[in-house]
Each structure stands twice: as structure tokens, then as C-alpha cells.
C-alpha positions in Angstrom: 35.6 -38.7 -68.0 32.8 -38.7 -65.2 31.4 -41.9 -63.7 27.6 -42.5 -64.5 27.4 -46.0 -63.7 29.1 -49.1 -61.3 28.5 -52.4 -62.0 29.1 -54.9 -59.3 30.4 -58.5 -59.2 28.4 -60.5 -56.4 30.0 -63.1 -55.0 33.2 -61.7 -53.2 32.1 -58.1 -53.8 29.3 -57.5 -52.4 29.0 -60.5 -50.0 31.7 -61.9 -48.3 32.7 -64.7 -50.5 34.3 -67.4 -47.5 31.9 -66.5 -45.1 28.6 -66.8 -47.8 30.3 -69.7 -50.1 32.0 -72.3 -48.1 29.0 -73.7 -46.5 27.0 -73.3 -49.2 29.4 -75.1 -51.7 29.9 -77.9 -48.5 26.6 -78.8 -48.1 25.7 -78.6 -52.1 28.9 -81.3 -52.7 27.1 -83.3 -49.9 23.7 -83.5 -51.2 24.7 -84.1 -54.7 27.1 -87.0 -53.6 24.0 -88.3 -51.7 26.0 -88.0 -48.3 29.4 -89.5 -49.1 31.7 -87.4 -47.5 34.7 -88.6 -49.3 33.4 -87.5 -53.0 32.0 -84.3 -51.5 35.6 -83.5 -50.7 36.8 -84.6 -54.0 34.4 -82.4 -55.8 35.1 -79.8 -53.7 38.9 -80.2 -53.7 39.2 -80.8 -57.4 38.0 -77.6 -58.3 39.5 -74.8 -55.9 39.1 -75.6 -52.2 42.6 -75.8 -50.5 42.1 -77.7 -47.2 45.5 -76.4 -45.6 44.0 -72.8 -45.8 40.2 -73.5 -45.5 39.7 -71.6 -48.6 38.4 -71.4 -52.1 42.0 -70.4 -54.5 41.5 -67.2 -56.6 40.4 -67.9 -60.1 39.5 -71.7 -59.5 35.8 -73.1 -60.8 34.5 -72.7 -57.2 35.9 -69.0 -57.2 35.2 -68.0 -60.7 32.8 -70.4 -62.5 29.0 -70.1 -63.0 26.4 -72.4 -61.8 26.2 -74.7 -64.8 30.0 -74.7 -64.9 30.2 -76.4 -62.1 27.3 -78.4 -62.2 29.2 -79.8 -65.3 32.5 -80.3 -64.0 31.2 -81.8 -60.8 28.8 -84.2 -63.0 32.0 -86.0 -64.1 32.7 -87.0 -60.6 29.4 -88.5 -59.7 28.4 -91.8 -60.2 25.7 -93.0 -62.9 25.8 -89.4 -64.4 25.8 -90.9 -68.4 24.2 -88.1 -70.4 23.4 -84.7 -71.0 19.9 -85.2 -69.3 21.4 -86.2 -66.1 24.0 -83.3 -66.3 21.1 -80.6 -66.9 19.5 -82.6 -63.6 22.2 -81.9 -61.5 22.8 -78.4 -62.8 19.4 -77.9 -62.2 19.5 -79.2 -58.6 22.5 -76.9 -58.1 20.5 -73.8 -58.7 18.4 -74.7 -56.4 21.0 -75.7 -53.7 22.9 -72.7 -54.2 19.9 -69.9 -54.0 18.4 -72.1 -50.9 21.8 -71.8 -49.0 23.0 -68.5 -50.3 19.9 -67.3 -48.6 21.0 -68.5 -45.4 24.6 -68.0 -45.4 25.1 -64.8 -47.5 27.2 -62.2 -45.3 27.4 -58.7 -46.6 30.5 -56.8 -47.1 31.5 -53.8 -44.6 29.6 -50.7 -45.8 27.0 -52.8 -48.3 24.2 -50.3 -47.5 26.1 -47.1 -46.8 28.2 -47.7 -49.6 25.4 -48.3 -52.2 23.0 -45.5 -50.8 25.8 -43.1 -51.0 26.6 -44.3 -54.9 22.5 -44.0 -55.8 22.4 -40.5 -53.6 25.1 -39.2 -56.0 23.2 -40.2 -59.1 24.9 -43.0 -60.3 23.5 -46.2 -62.2 24.5 -49.2 -60.1 24.3 -53.0 -61.7 25.5 -56.5 -60.8 26.6 -58.7 -63.0 27.5 -61.8 -61.2 28.1 -65.8 -62.2 25.5 -66.6 -60.1 22.0 -66.9 -61.6 19.3 -64.0 -61.4 17.6 -65.6 -59.0 20.9 -66.2 -56.9 21.1 -62.7 -56.8 17.6 -62.0 -55.1 18.2 -65.1 -52.7 21.5 -63.9 -51.2 20.7 -59.9 -51.2 16.8 -60.1 -50.1 18.2 -59.9 -46.5 20.0 -56.8 -46.6 17.5 -54.1 -48.1 19.3 -53.3 -51.1 17.8 -54.7 -53.9 15.7 -52.1 -54.9 18.9 -49.4 -54.9 19.9 -51.5 -58.1 19.1 -50.4 -61.3 20.0 -53.6 -63.4 20.7 -56.9 -62.3 22.0 -59.9 -64.5 22.8 -63.6 -63.8 24.8 -66.2 -65.7 21.0 -66.7 -67.3 20.0 -63.1 -68.0 20.9 -63.8 -71.7 24.1 -61.6 -71.5 26.8 -64.0 -71.8 29.4 -65.0 -69.4 32.4 -63.8 -67.8 34.9 -63.0 -68.8 33.0 -61.6 -72.0 32.0 -57.9 -71.9 28.4 -58.9 -72.4 27.1 -58.1 -69.5 28.5 -54.7 -68.7 27.2 -53.5 -72.4 23.8 -54.7 -71.8 24.2 -52.3 -68.4 25.3 -49.4 -70.7 22.8 -50.2 -73.2 20.3 -50.0 -70.9 21.4 -46.6 -69.8 22.6 -44.9 -72.6 26.0 -44.9 -71.1 29.8 -45.2 -72.6 31.7 -48.1 -71.1 34.3 -45.6 -70.5 31.4 -43.7 -68.0 31.6 -47.0 -66.0 33.6 -48.7 -63.1 33.6 -52.1 -62.9 34.5 -53.6 -59.5 34.8 -57.4 -58.8 37.1 -59.9 -56.5 38.1 -62.5 -59.3 40.5 -61.9 -62.5 37.7 -63.0 -64.8 35.8 -59.8 -63.6 38.2 -57.3 -63.9 38.9 -59.0 -67.5 35.2 -58.5 -68.2 35.3 -54.8 -67.4 38.6 -54.5 -69.8 36.9 -56.3 -72.4 34.1 -53.7 -72.2 36.6 -51.4 -72.2 35.2 -50.3 -69.1 36.6 -46.6 -67.4 37.7 -48.2 -64.5 38.0 -51.4 -63.0 38.6 -52.0 -59.7 39.1 -55.3 -57.6 38.8 -55.9 -54.1 39.9 -58.0 -51.4 37.0 -59.3 -50.0 36.8 -62.5 -52.1 38.9 -65.2 -53.0 42.1 -63.2 -54.8 45.1 -61.6 -53.5 45.8 -58.5 -53.9 48.9 -59.6 -56.0 46.6 -61.3 -58.2 44.4 -58.3 -58.8 47.1 -55.7 -59.1 48.2 -57.6 -62.0 45.1 -56.7 -63.9 43.1 -54.2 -61.8 43.4 -50.5 -62.3 43.3 -50.0 -58.6 42.7 -52.4 -55.6 40.6 -51.7 -52.2 40.1 -53.8 -49.4 36.2 -53.4 -49.6 34.0 -51.7 -51.8 33.6 -48.8 -48.9 36.7 -47.4 -50.8 34.6 -46.2 -53.8 33.3 -43.3 -52.3 36.6 -41.5 -52.2 36.7 -42.5 -55.8 33.4 -41.8 -57.3 31.8 -39.2 -54.7 34.5 -36.6 -55.1 35.3 -37.2 -59.0 35.5 -33.4 -60.8 
């Protein structure tokens, strides 16, 4: 089977997860905590931040959850949040904070532009499927001159379901009349790989630019690469 499309996760796959999201999460946690540092630290530590390693744990809410899931979880720790309207307000505020801070701190992975353009020039359709919002895709990638390379952009709020359900990959396939077996799914977290597996993607590739370790990804991915620059050898020389 010749691969005709690639669906990328965004955070930890196209952008360096910790360089980008640790400052975003720290700023946002302090903002919704009304500058209560102890409460902000609790929001982070209770949902995946490891103080000893200064990293987000792979598979945790902060590594794998979508913006709304994080907003709901953080709301449970915040004083005065008692009803659905208040929870929705926190989710909306976090969306804005993540977009704003993501644009400020977004850090590309090794070979981002070169790899995407190589794949595009080889005739592959390229897509993004992220647990961030659709606007978050634009905010975090706009500085790197790669938005136009993609044929398909999908956030958790784009109407195609959330990870690890297969909806985002299936929507990509439907858009370009591709069979799932013709598509590669690339991600840094278990839920990315599970999304690909649930969609019966032809190849599910893990990358180490996110929160997960090689061992964690090797348990489920078909192959694990240091970063997306290794995709060229997989795709561009296929027969």
C-alpha cells in the first residue's frame, strides 16, 4: 500500500511540547487562580506536572487532554465555581489564554519546515489533528510559515470528535477520498496512536518531541522516531 496522506498531532509533534506548553500552562494556571501561586501549582501537579523532573507526564491530562477537559478539571479546584455557566467561562478563558500564550512560546521541532515541504512536494495530503482548538492551530503554527502546507486542519472543536476516537482521521480520509490504510498518523502521545489504530490507519508513528518516553510509545506505535524529520525515509522512498 502506498501512503498518500499524513495526519499529524500538533503539540509534541509539530511543536516541541515542553518548550511550548510548560510556560503556557504556568501562566494560565496562575491567571485562573487569581495569582494564587499555591493554587496554580496544585492545578499543574494534580494533572500531570512532575516538579522533580520539570516535565509533564506522558498520558496525563496536561499531556493528552483537550482544552475543554483541562478547563473542567481545573474548575474543580477553583473557589467559587459552582455551576455549568461558571465552568464554561473557565473553559472559554483557557481557550483564549492558550491561544495567546501558545503564540508567544511556540517552538518548532527539528526539521519542521523542511520535512513538511518534502512530504508536500512528494504529493502527499497533509493534515493536523489536535486536542487544541482550531484557532490554537493557527496561533501556534503561524510564525513558522507552514499553515499553507496543510490541506486539513482539525481541532477538538471542529466537529469531528476527540482523541482517541477515529473521527479526525476519518474526516481527513473523507475529505480527500483516501482509504485509512493509505494514511500515516503521527503523534507523541498514546491517544494519538490509539486514534490512528481506531481508524485503521496504515501506519502509526510515535515521536519523542513530546511528553511520552520511547518505551511508552513502543508499546503501541508501529515505529518510534526521534522527531518528524525521520518521516522522509519512511515515505519518500516507498515503492
